[in-house]
N, C-alpha and C positions, 0 to 999 in steps of 0.2 A: 521333525526338528527343522526350524527355519535357519537358513544360513544367509548372512548379509552379503556373501559373495555371489548370491544368485541375483538374476534380473529376469524374472519369469516372463514378463511381457515381451521383452526383447528376444529372449530365447525362443519363445513361441513364434515370433515373427521370422526369425532366422530359419526355424524348422519349416514354417509354412512356405517360405521362399523356395526351399529345396524341393517341395512337392510339385511344383510346376502346374498348379491348379489353373484351369481355364476359367476366366472370370466372366460370368453372365450376371453380375451384380454391379452395384455402384462401388466406387466412383466411376464416372463415365470415361475418364481418361484411360482406363484399362492398363494400369501399370505404366502409364506414360506414352503408350503407343498412339493414342488419339490426340496427344498434345505434345509434339516433339519439342516445341520451344520451352514448355514447362519442364520437360525432362532434361533439356540442355541446361536450364537455369539451376535446377535442384539436384541433378545427378540421378542416374538410374537407380542407385541404391535407395534413395529417398522416395521416389515415386513408386517403386515396387513395394514399399512398406506403407504406402497410403492406401489402406484397405478398409473394408467394411467389417462390422461385427459378424462373427460366425462361431460355431461351436468350438473349433480349435483355438480361437482367439478370445473367447469370452465376450461378455457384454457389459459395458460400463453402467448401464441402468440397473442391472441385476447380476452382479458378478458372482460366479460360482467356482471359477478355476484360476486361470493365470492372473487375472486382474485382482481377484480376491486374495491370492497369495501375495501379490505386490502390495496390496493395502496392508496386509498383516506385517510384511517386512517393514513398511514405512512406519506403522504404528510402533513396532519394536524399536526402530532406530530413533524415533522422536519421543519415546516414553509416553505414548498415548494409549488409551484403551482401544481406540480405532482411528484409522486414517482413511480419508476419502480422496481419491485422485480427481482433481478438478481440471477441466479443459476450458473453462470460461474465465480464466484469470482469477486473481484473488478477489476481484469485484464479486464474482459468483460465490466464492467461499464466504465472504463477509455477508452478503445478502442471505445466504443459507443459514448463517448463524442467527441473524436477527429473526428471520421467518420461523426458525425452529423454537424460539422461546417466547415470542410475543404475537398477539393478535390485535385487531383494530381496537383502539382506545386504551390499550395497555402501555405502561410506561417503561422506558429504558433510561437509566442514568448514564450519562456519557459526557466527555469533554466536547466543547464546540469545535475544536481543531481536529475533526475527524475527516477521513477521506469521503469523497462524494458518494462512494458506494454505500456507506452507512446511511446517509440521508435518502439515497435511492431506495434502500430497503424500507425505510419509514414510509415512503410514498406507496410502495407496493403493498405493505401489510397493514398500514394505518396505525402503527405504533406511534406513541407520543414521546418526543425527546424531553428529558429533564436535564438541562445543561449544568455541568459543574464548570464554572469559569476558571480556566487555567491562569496561573500566575504568568506574568510577563517579565522578560529580562529587558530592562530599559536600554542597555547598551546595544544588545543584539536585535532588539525589536521583534523577538519571536515568542510565541506561546510556549509554556513549559508543560510539565506534567500536572496531574491532579494531586492535590494535597489530600492525605488520608482524612484529615479533619473535615475538609469540604465534602468529601464523599460521604462521610458519616452524617453530616448535616443534611445532605440531600436525601439520604436513606430515611432519616428521622422525619423529614417533611413529606416523604413519599413512601411510606411503608408498604404500599401496594405495588411498587415497581417490581418488574419481573427479573430484571438483570442490570448489571453494571458492565459497561464496555470500556476497555482501556487500550490506549495505543502503547505497544511494546516493541520497539521504541517509536518516538515521533520520527518524522522524516529527518530531523536534525540530529537524532541519536539520543534524545532525552527520554529517560525512563521514570515512571512513577513507582511507588512502593507496591509492586504487584502482589507480593505475598500478603501485605497488610490489607490491601483492597479485597483480595480473594477471601480472606478471613472474615472481613466485615460483611461482605455479600452473603457468604454462607451462613453466618450467624443470624442473618435476617431472612433466610429462606429464599435468597435470590441467586441466580446464576451469575457467573463472572465470565465474560467473553473478552478475548484479546485479539486485536488487529495486529498481527505480527507480519504484516507485509514486508517489513524491513528488518525482521529478526530471525531469519532462518538459521543464521550462524550461531545464535545463542545456544542452540542444542548441541553444539560440537566444540565448546570451549568452556573451561572453568575460569577464564580470565575476562569473561564478558557477562553482562547482566543476566539475571535468572530468566529462563524460558517460561512460557505460560504453563506448559504441562508440568514442569518441575514445581512451579509455584502453586499448583492445584487448581488452575482455571478449568472451566468446564468445556470451553471450545476455543480454538485458535485457528485463524486464517493465516496461512504461511506461504509467502511468495517464493516458491522454489526457484522461479526464473530470475529473481533479483540477485540474491547473494548465493543461491544454491546451485546455479549453473545449468538448470534445465532450459528448455526452449520457452521463448516468450509466450505468455498466455497459459502456462501450466502452473498449477498450484496444488496445495494440500489443505484440506480441512481436517483438523485434529479434534478429537473429542475425548473427554474424561469419562470415568466410570458412571457418572450420574446421568449421562445422556443415552437415550435409546437409539441404538444404531439404526434400527428399522425406521423409526420416525424421522431421523435426520436424512436417511436415504430418500424417503418420500418427499421431503422438502426440497432436497437437491434436484430431484427429478421433475419438480414443477417448472424449473427454469433452465436446467442444463440440457444441452443438446442430446438427442438420442443417437447421434452419429459422432461419437467420440473419436477424435483424431488419434490414431495409433502412433503418429509421429510425436505428438505431445505426451501420450501415455508412456511410450517407451523412453522418452527423455526424462520423465519423472522417475521411472524405474532405474535407469542407468545412473542418474544424478544422486538418487538416494543411496545406491550402492557405493558410489564414489565418496560421498560424505561419511557413510557409515564406516568405510574402510580407511579413508585418508583425510576426513574432515578436520580432525583435531590438529593435525600437522599443517594442513593447508591454511586454516584460519589463524594459526600462530604466526605464519608468515605474513598474512594480511595485516594482523595487528602490528607487527614490527614495521611493515612498510608504511602504514598510516602514521605511526608515531614518528618515523623518520621524516615523512612529508610534512607533518605538522611543525616539527622543529625547524625545518628549512624554510617553510613559508613564514613563520613568525620571525625568522632572522632577516627577512627582506625589509621589514619595517612597513607600517601602515596597515598591513593585514592582521587579522586576529583569527588564527585557526584554533578554535576553542576545544576543550576536552574536559577531563575529569576534575579540573580545578573548579568547575562550576558546581559540582555536587554539594548539596546542602542538606541531604538526608530527608528532604520533604518534597518540594515541587520539582527538584532535580535529585531524585533518590539515587540514580545511577546514570552512567553515560556509556554509550556504545563507542568505544575508541576507534572502531573501523570506519566510522562516519567522518569523512574529511570535510567538515563544515567550516567555512571561512567567511568572516565578516569583512566587508569591503568599504564601509562608509568612510573610514579615515583616509582613504586615498582619493576621496571625492567622487566615487563612482557607485552607482547602485549595483547590487548583485547581478541584476539582469543585464546591465551594461557590460560587466566583466564577462558574463556568460556569452554574450554575443561576440565580444572581441576575441575570446579564446577560440570560438568556432571560425569566425570570419577572417581573422588575421593570423591565427596560429594552427588552424586545422585540429583543434582539440575540442571534442564534444564532451561536456560534463553533464551531470544529471539535471540540474536546474539552477536558476538564479531567481531570487526574489528581489524585494526592494532594498535589502541590506546585506544579503548573504548569497554565497554560491555553495553548492555541494558537489564534490567529486566523489563518485561512488566507487569504492575500492572493494574488490572481491578476489576470488580464487584465480582469475585470469590475468591479473595485473602483474607487471614486472617493474623492477627499479628504474629501468631506463625511461619508461613512460612517465614515472613520477618526476624524474629529473627534467624531462621536457616540460611538464606542467609547471614546475617551480621556475624554470627559466622563462616561460611565457608570462607568468605572473610578475616576475621581476621587470620584464620589458614593458608590460602594461602599466605598471606604476610609473616607470620612467617616461614613457611616451604619452600616456593619456591621463595620468593622475592630476588632480586639481584640488582646490579648496572644497571642503565638504559642505559649505554653507548652502542652504536651500534644499538639501536632500531630505526626503521624508523617510522615516524609519517604518519598516513593517511593524504593525502593532495589532494587538487584539482589540477588536471592536465588539463589545458586549451586544448580543442580539436582543431585539425586542420581538419575542415570539407572540404572535397574535392568534393564529390558528394552526392546526396540525399540518405537517407537510403534505399529507394525502389530501386533506380537505382543500388546501390552497391550490395544489397542483391540478385538481379536477374541477375547481370552482369556475364559474363564469368569469372571464377576464377580458381585459382590453389592452391594446398595445399603445404605449405613450412614448413620446420623445423622452430620453433618459433624464433630462434636466427638469422635466415636469412631473417626475415620479416621487419627489420628496414627500414624505408623510404617507405614501401609499403602501399597501401590503403586496410584496412580491409574490408571483405565482410560479416562478421558475428559478433555476440555479444560475449563479454567476461565480466564476472562480478563475484563478490563474492555474494553468496546467502545464507542466507540473508546478506545485505538488498536488493539486487537485483538492485542496481544502476550500470549501465554499466561502466566499465573501458574503453571499446571500443565499438562503435556501427558501423554498416555498413556505409561505406563512410568516415571514419576518418583515418588519416594517423598515422601509427605506429611509435612511437619515442623510443629512447633509454630509456627515463624516464619511459615510459609506460611498456616497457619490463622488466626493473629493478623492477618496482612495482609489476608486475605479478609474477616474480620469487620470490620476497620476500614474497608476500602473500601466495604463494604455500608452501614455506619453513616453514612459521609459522602455516600452517594448515588450512588456509581459504578454504572453500568449493567453488571451482571455477566452474562455469557453463557457458553454451552458445555455445562454439565451437562444430563443428562436431566431432572433436577429443576429446573424453571425458577426456583423460589424459593431454590435453592442451600442448602437445609436438609439435603440428603443428597448424598453422592457415591458414584459407582460405583468400587469398588476390586477388585483381583484377589483371588480366593478363596484362602484358606490363607496360609501364611507365605512371603514371597518375600525 
C-alpha cells in the first residue's frame, strides 16, 4: 500500500549516508572532499547526497526499487497512470512527449505560442507542425488559447495528424477548453498532449482550471520546479492509460542523462510528498495572495492586473488566478522596462516582462510582505517613470508563413546575412525573447518586415533575445537560394 507520507528516494539517501560507504565511483568530488569550495558553497549534506546510481539507490534509466516507488507515488498524487521523474527540466519532458507520438513527416496540431522545447522536438524527430492560430487580446497584446472550433477545423483538414498539443495554461495564465479538445482528439484517433509547465498547482485545488490528467489528456509535462517547489531543472512527465510505459521510457532514455542527479530526484520526491499532504491548503493561500495583489495593483491606476473577467468560454475558457500578469502600457512603459526597473531600482526580480506586460510568479514560498513591497514599487515606478503611452508597440501575434518543416530547415544548407537583408528569406534557426521562450521565428518560417520590426523594437526595449548563432542578433541564418 502506497503512502503519500513516504519519500522513498530521500529515505534511501538518508540510509545510504549512514552506511559510510567508501566511494571508488563517480562523482569525482568524493562527497565533497576533493572540492572543498564546492562543499562550502552547497553544504556537506548536499554534496554527500550527490551520488551515483547503485543497487541501494536504483537507476533512473531502468527503475525497479526506490525510484520506481517514487514514480508510483507521483502518479497517484497527480492522478496519472504513470509518472516519470525528469532531471532535464520540462524541456526534456515536452520533447519526450512529442517523440513518443510522432515520427518524421507526421503532423501535430498545436498553437503557435508554444515554448521553444516543442519546436526543438520537431527538429529532433522531423514531425510537422499544423498551427492553430490563437486569438489575440487587442488591449493586452497577447495570444490567447485555442478555440475548440479552430481545433476541429484543423483536425478536419489534417485527419492524419497524430496528436493535438495544448498549453495548460499559457505563461499568462490563459487556458483553452482542455476537456473539449481532449474529446475532439480522441474522437478522431489522436493523442492529446499538454504542456503544463505552468500548471503544477492545478492538481491540488478545485478552485483552479482543470488539470490535464483530470481532463483525460494522454500526456502532460509538469514543471514541479516552477510552482511545485522542487529544485530547478526537475520535472514530471505524466501519462494516461493509453500510453505504453515501456515505450515512453525508451523515448526518455534517448535524450535524458544516464547520470540522474539524486539531488534533483530527491527534491521531486520530497516536493511531491509536500504537495500531496499540504498542497491544497498551500495553494489556497497562493490564490488569496494573488487576488489581494491584483486588487492592490489595479487600485494604483494605470496598471491592469487581469484575471477571470477575461473568461469568454472559448479562446479564454478559464484563467489561472495565481498568475499575477500585469499590463503596463497605460503608464507609458513597456513590460520589459518595468521588469528592469523593478530589479535595478527596487531589488525585485519578477519572472518576465514583454512588450506590454509583466508577470510576477506567485507560489508556495511567497508571503504577504513581499507582495506589499511589489505593490509599493509599482506605485513608485508609475510616479517616477510613468509617461504618455504614445509610440509603444503592443506585443502581438504574428501569423507564421511556414515554408518547410523545422527539421528540414534546421539541417539545410544555410548562409548568414545581416538581419536587415533577410526580409523574404526562410529562417533556419530560432529567434525568441527569453523568458517566455515562445519563438518569434522558428526554422522553416519566412522572415517578414513585421517580424524584423518586432525584433528591432524588442531589442531596443531591452528584451533578452536568444536563439540565433549570432548572439548579438545582428545576423540571421537563412536557407540558401530562393524558397
